[in-house]
PALUMSE-210582 format. One record per residue (C-alpha): y, z, x. Coordinates in nm, 3 decimals, padded with zeros to 5 digits. Layout:
N
> Y:Z:X;
...
//
This chain:
57
> -05.246:-01.906:-24.301;
> -05.403:-02.234:-24.189;
> -05.235:-02.532:-24.102;
> -05.435:-02.766:-24.335;
> -05.331:-02.518:-24.649;
> -05.011:-02.568:-24.571;
> -05.078:-03.006:-24.531;
> -05.243:-03.048:-24.844;
> -04.924:-02.841:-25.000;
> -04.711:-03.001:-24.882;
> -04.902:-03.344:-24.953;
> -04.920:-03.241:-25.287;
> -04.528:-03.166:-25.331;
> -04.456:-03.542:-25.168;
> -04.674:-03.658:-25.488;
> -04.501:-03.402:-25.764;
> -04.544:-03.690:-26.013;
> -04.879:-03.669:-26.058;
> -04.923:-03.406:-26.092;
> -04.878:-03.192:-26.456;
> -04.601:-02.938:-26.518;
> -04.852:-02.661:-26.454;
> -04.971:-02.835:-26.088;
> -04.642:-02.821:-26.000;
> -04.535:-02.466:-26.091;
> -04.874:-02.388:-25.928;
> -04.785:-02.577:-25.619;
> -04.435:-02.460:-25.500;
> -04.592:-02.076:-25.573;
> -04.909:-02.182:-25.298;
> -04.626:-02.314:-25.076;
> -04.403:-01.948:-25.106;
> -04.722:-01.819:-25.055;
> -04.817:-01.930:-24.763;
> -04.373:-01.922:-24.643;
> -04.456:-01.572:-24.658;
> -04.724:-01.576:-24.417;
> -04.962:-01.434:-24.723;
> -05.325:-01.657:-24.707;
> -05.454:-01.822:-25.017;
> -05.745:-01.655:-25.200;
> -06.036:-01.847:-25.279;
> -06.021:-01.939:-25.608;
> -05.614:-02.024:-25.520;
> -05.781:-02.257:-25.254;
> -06.019:-02.398:-25.436;
> -05.823:-02.508:-25.727;
> -05.572:-02.622:-25.428;
> -05.874:-02.853:-25.339;
> -05.957:-02.989:-25.627;
> -05.548:-03.115:-25.729;
> -05.525:-03.255:-25.398;
> -05.835:-03.442:-25.444;
> -05.717:-03.599:-25.681;
> -05.358:-03.640:-25.654;
> -05.437:-03.800:-25.277;
> -05.688:-04.088:-25.382;
//
């Protein structure tokens, strides 16, 4: 688990009003995954990057 992934997930959760319903569920699932000590897959990390870029700009 990387702190960068955790930070990005936290940033997205803090801006959940800017997320679609699907994105909210996806980000929550990433949060749970990271809490369990599991790493994100490359595909999950790539999608997180896209979502994070959109909601933080």
